C-alpha positions as CSV (number, residue, x, y, z in Angstrom):
1,M,14.2,4.0,-30.5
2,Q,11.7,5.2,-27.9
3,D,13.0,4.6,-23.9
4,K,10.7,1.8,-22.2
5,T,10.7,3.5,-19.2
6,I,9.5,6.9,-21.0
7,Q,5.6,5.9,-21.6
8,E,2.6,8.0,-23.5
9,P,1.3,10.8,-21.0
10,L,-2.1,10.8,-20.2
11,V,-4.4,13.3,-19.1
12,I,-7.3,13.1,-16.4
13,A,-9.0,17.0,-16.3
14,E,-10.1,16.7,-12.7
15,I,-13.8,17.8,-12.6
16,G,-14.1,16.9,-8.8
17,C,-16.7,19.9,-7.6
18,N,-16.0,22.8,-10.5
19,H,-19.8,22.1,-11.5
20,C,-20.4,23.9,-8.6
21,G,-23.2,21.6,-8.1
22,N,-25.2,21.7,-11.5
23,F,-25.2,18.8,-13.5
24,D,-25.5,21.0,-16.7
25,T,-22.6,22.3,-16.5
26,A,-20.9,19.3,-15.3
27,I,-22.0,17.6,-18.9
28,K,-20.9,20.5,-20.6
29,M,-17.7,20.6,-19.3
30,I,-17.0,16.3,-19.9
31,K,-17.7,17.5,-23.5
32,I,-15.2,20.9,-23.0
33,A,-12.6,18.4,-22.4
34,S,-12.8,15.6,-24.8
35,E,-13.6,17.3,-27.9
36,F,-11.6,20.9,-27.1
37,C,-8.5,19.8,-24.5
38,K,-8.4,16.1,-26.0
39,A,-8.2,15.2,-22.2
40,D,-8.1,11.2,-21.5
41,V,-10.1,10.7,-18.2
42,V,-12.6,13.0,-16.9
43,K,-12.5,12.5,-12.7
44,F,-15.5,13.5,-10.5
45,Q,-15.9,12.7,-6.4
46,K,-18.3,11.1,-4.7
47,R,-19.3,11.2,-1.5
48,C,-21.1,9.9,1.5
49,N,-21.2,12.8,3.2
50,K,-23.1,12.0,6.5
51,E,-20.7,8.9,6.9
52,L,-17.2,11.5,6.3
53,L,-18.2,14.0,8.0
54,T,-18.6,14.3,12.0
55,Y,-21.9,15.5,13.6
56,D,-19.4,18.6,14.4
57,E,-17.6,19.1,10.5
58,Y,-21.3,18.4,9.6
59,N,-23.2,21.3,11.4
60,N,-20.8,24.1,11.7
61,P,-20.4,26.6,9.1
62,H,-17.7,25.8,6.0
63,P,-14.0,27.2,7.3
64,N,-13.5,29.6,4.6
65,P,-18.0,31.1,4.3
66,I,-17.5,33.1,0.9
67,N,-16.7,29.7,-0.8
68,S,-19.3,27.8,0.7
69,F,-23.0,26.4,-0.7
70,G,-24.8,25.5,2.3
71,K,-25.5,27.2,6.0
72,T,-23.3,24.6,6.7
73,Y,-20.0,22.3,5.5
74,G,-23.0,19.4,5.7
75,E,-25.4,21.3,3.4
76,H,-22.5,22.7,0.8
77,R,-21.4,19.3,0.4
78,E,-24.7,18.3,-0.3
79,F,-25.5,20.6,-2.9
80,L,-21.9,19.5,-4.7
81,E,-23.1,16.1,-4.2
82,F,-24.1,13.7,-7.7
83,D,-26.8,10.2,-6.5
84,L,-25.5,7.3,-8.5
85,E,-28.0,7.7,-10.9
86,Q,-26.2,10.9,-12.2
87,N,-23.1,9.1,-11.7
88,I,-24.3,6.6,-13.8
89,R,-25.7,9.9,-16.7
90,L,-22.3,10.9,-16.2
91,K,-20.5,7.1,-16.8
92,E,-22.9,7.5,-20.0
93,V,-22.2,10.7,-21.5
94,C,-18.1,10.2,-20.6
95,E,-18.6,7.1,-23.2
96,D,-20.8,9.1,-25.1
97,Y,-17.7,11.6,-26.2
98,N,-14.7,9.2,-25.9
99,V,-13.4,10.0,-23.1
100,V,-12.9,7.5,-19.7
101,F,-15.2,8.5,-16.7
102,S,-13.8,8.0,-13.2
103,T,-14.4,9.2,-9.4
104,S,-12.3,9.8,-5.6
105,V,-14.8,7.8,-3.6
106,W,-13.9,9.3,-0.3
107,D,-15.9,6.5,2.1
108,P,-17.0,3.0,2.2
109,T,-20.6,3.5,1.0
110,S,-19.3,5.6,-1.8
111,A,-16.3,3.2,-2.7
112,K,-19.7,0.4,-3.2
113,E,-21.9,2.3,-5.0
114,I,-19.2,3.5,-8.0
115,I,-17.7,-0.3,-7.8
116,S,-21.4,-1.2,-9.0
117,I,-21.1,1.2,-12.5
118,D,-17.9,-0.1,-13.4
119,P,-15.2,2.3,-14.4
120,K,-12.3,1.8,-15.7
121,L,-10.6,3.5,-12.9
122,I,-11.1,4.8,-9.4
123,K,-8.9,6.8,-7.5
124,V,-8.4,7.2,-3.5
125,P,-7.5,11.1,-2.5
126,S,-4.8,11.6,-0.6
127,A,-6.9,12.4,2.5
128,I,-8.1,8.9,2.8
129,N,-5.1,7.3,1.5
130,T,-5.1,5.1,4.8
131,D,-8.9,4.3,4.9
132,R,-8.4,0.8,5.5
133,R,-11.4,0.6,5.2
134,V,-12.3,1.4,1.5
135,L,-8.6,0.5,0.6
136,D,-10.1,-3.3,1.4
137,I,-13.2,-2.5,-0.6
138,L,-11.0,-1.5,-3.8
139,F,-8.8,-4.2,-3.6
140,N,-11.2,-6.7,-2.8
141,E,-14.0,-5.9,-5.0
142,F,-12.5,-4.1,-8.0
143,P,-11.1,-5.2,-10.7
144,G,-10.5,-2.4,-12.3
145,Q,-7.1,0.3,-11.7
146,I,-6.6,1.9,-8.6
147,H,-4.6,5.1,-8.6
148,I,-3.5,6.5,-5.4
149,S,-2.6,10.3,-4.4
150,L,0.1,10.5,-2.3
151,G,0.3,14.7,-0.5
152,M,0.0,14.4,3.2
153,T,1.5,10.9,3.3
154,T,4.1,9.9,5.7
155,R,7.1,7.5,4.1
156,E,5.4,5.2,7.0
157,E,1.9,5.0,5.8
158,E,3.1,4.7,2.2
159,I,5.0,1.6,2.8
160,Q,2.1,0.2,4.7
161,I,-0.3,1.1,1.9
162,L,1.7,-0.8,-0.9
163,N,2.5,-3.7,1.5
164,H,-0.4,-4.1,1.3
165,A,-1.6,-3.7,-1.7
166,D,0.6,-6.3,-2.3
167,K,-0.4,-8.9,0.4
168,L,-3.9,-8.2,-1.7
169,N,-2.4,-9.2,-5.0
170,C,-2.9,-6.0,-6.5
171,L,0.2,-4.3,-6.3
172,N,0.5,-4.4,-10.2
173,R,-2.9,-1.9,-10.3
174,V,-1.9,0.5,-8.7
175,V,-0.7,3.8,-10.2
176,L,1.0,5.9,-7.5
177,Y,0.6,9.4,-7.2
178,H,3.0,12.0,-6.5
179,C,1.3,15.0,-5.0
180,I,2.0,17.8,-3.3
181,S,-1.9,18.8,-1.3
182,G,-1.7,22.6,-1.4
183,Y,-4.5,24.6,-3.3
184,P,-2.7,26.0,-4.9
185,V,0.8,24.9,-4.8
186,E,4.3,27.9,-6.1
187,N,6.5,25.7,-8.3
188,N,8.7,25.4,-5.5
189,E,7.4,23.4,-3.2
190,L,6.5,21.2,-5.7
191,Y,9.4,18.1,-4.7
192,L,9.2,17.0,-8.6
193,L,12.4,15.1,-7.3
194,E,9.9,12.6,-5.7
195,I,8.9,11.4,-9.0
196,S,12.5,9.8,-9.7
197,R,12.1,8.4,-6.1
198,L,8.8,6.5,-6.5
199,K,9.6,5.7,-10.2
200,N,13.2,4.3,-8.9
201,L,11.7,2.3,-5.9
202,Y,8.2,1.1,-7.3
203,G,8.5,1.5,-11.2
204,D,8.9,-2.1,-11.2
205,K,5.9,-3.3,-9.1
206,V,2.6,-0.8,-9.8
207,L,1.0,-0.1,-12.9
208,S,1.9,3.4,-12.8
209,I,3.4,6.5,-11.3
210,G,1.8,9.8,-11.8
211,F,1.3,13.5,-10.8
212,S,-1.4,15.3,-9.1
213,G,-0.8,18.7,-9.6
214,H,-2.6,22.1,-7.7
215,H,0.2,24.4,-8.9
216,K,-0.1,27.0,-11.1
217,G,0.9,26.7,-15.5
218,I,2.1,23.3,-17.4
219,A,5.6,24.2,-17.1
220,V,6.7,22.2,-14.8
221,D,4.3,18.7,-15.9
222,L,6.6,18.2,-19.1
223,V,9.5,18.0,-16.6
224,A,7.9,15.4,-14.2
225,Y,7.3,13.7,-17.6
226,T,10.3,13.7,-18.2
227,L,11.3,12.3,-14.8
228,G,8.7,8.9,-14.9
229,A,5.2,10.2,-14.5
230,K,2.7,9.3,-17.0
231,W,-0.7,9.9,-15.5
232,F,-0.6,14.3,-15.1
233,E,-4.2,14.6,-12.9
234,R,-5.0,18.4,-12.9
235,H,-8.2,20.3,-11.3
236,F,-10.2,21.6,-14.4
237,T,-12.4,24.7,-14.5
238,L,-14.8,26.7,-16.9
239,D,-13.0,29.8,-14.9
240,R,-10.6,30.8,-11.6
241,T,-12.4,33.2,-10.5
242,Q,-15.3,31.0,-10.1
243,K,-16.4,30.5,-6.7
244,G,-15.2,27.7,-4.2
245,T,-11.7,26.2,-3.3
246,D,-10.6,24.4,-6.2
247,H,-11.2,27.2,-9.0
248,S,-7.3,28.8,-8.4
249,A,-5.8,25.7,-8.5
250,S,-7.6,24.6,-11.8
251,L,-7.2,25.0,-15.5
252,E,-9.3,26.4,-17.3
253,P,-10.2,24.9,-20.9
254,D,-7.2,26.8,-22.8
255,G,-4.5,25.4,-20.1
256,L,-5.3,21.7,-20.0
257,R,-5.0,21.7,-24.1
258,R,-2.1,23.2,-24.4
259,L,-0.8,20.7,-21.7
260,K,-1.9,18.1,-23.4
261,R,-0.9,19.2,-27.0
262,D,2.9,20.0,-25.0
263,L,3.1,16.6,-23.3
264,K,2.4,15.3,-26.4
265,A,4.8,16.8,-29.0
266,A,7.7,15.5,-25.2
267,S,6.7,11.9,-26.0
268,V,7.6,11.7,-29.7
269,S,10.4,13.7,-28.8
270,L,12.5,11.6,-26.0
271,L,14.0,8.6,-28.5
272,S,17.2,6.9,-29.0
273,K,18.7,8.2,-32.9
274,P,18.5,4.6,-34.4
275,S,21.2,5.4,-36.5
276,E,24.7,7.6,-36.3
277,I,23.2,9.7,-39.4
278,I,19.5,9.9,-39.7
279,E,17.4,10.4,-42.7
280,V,16.8,13.9,-42.5
281,E,20.5,14.9,-41.9
282,N,21.6,13.2,-44.7
283,F,21.7,16.2,-47.6
284,Q,22.3,18.3,-44.6
285,R,25.0,16.7,-44.6
286,K,26.4,16.2,-48.2
287,K,25.9,20.3,-48.4
288,L,27.6,21.7,-45.3
289,K,29.6,19.6,-43.6
290,K,33.6,20.3,-43.7
291,Y,35.5,16.9,-43.5
292,Y,39.1,17.2,-41.7
293,E,40.4,14.9,-40.2
294,I,41.2,14.7,-36.6
295,D,44.2,13.1,-34.9
């Protein structure tokens, strides 16, 4: 039988801003993620940039101008932003293609806007996982799953986040992600045993454990799965060489397809034997097994 600690893996294709501000590209990416890659969830990002950024952050140049879509960082972020009506349309497209729509929310206004369109899950990115304003809105006003990444987060902050969720009686709706916030991250910096730590500490308290990876390739995701991760969030792009900061840490369509395929193969293999000799072995046992008594 299957080990009860092993859960069916679910793959999130994080389109994020990898649509490069093109709404038609975003729709195309939903279709590919669903039909070709067989992803379970497609995720975008929602920001109210003038609320999120300081005056200087908004009006200064992008720190890496080669990746900028505007003269200032604010213009760059606005170029990549979809409004609420566009997010409603993206959710409808996801439903048409039988894939779950989700969004990371970066500020209180964005949290309220996305709650209004009733998604199944909302993501709290590592960068704002200690923003009490956003957490309170999600914990108090959103009935669905709340996924929280722990990149750039101290153990003390981790405990504060979870204690606050527990205080508001929604810890059982939280999916907690191990995450290393680098773009991309080398394998020797992934520290996947953190998944075991989270599983041991919180596995019976939160809804589930996830892995948000910004690494290259897909081999280590299988390790994360056997350590207890159920949710796998990977940035998704049509071309890793495109302009933008996230593309180099993303999977292209065939990479995401193979990730989903391999995780599914792993999930059906992690079983305990139902009997000492299983049916597939019986023929070979009769044909090949030599019988000796062992003292």
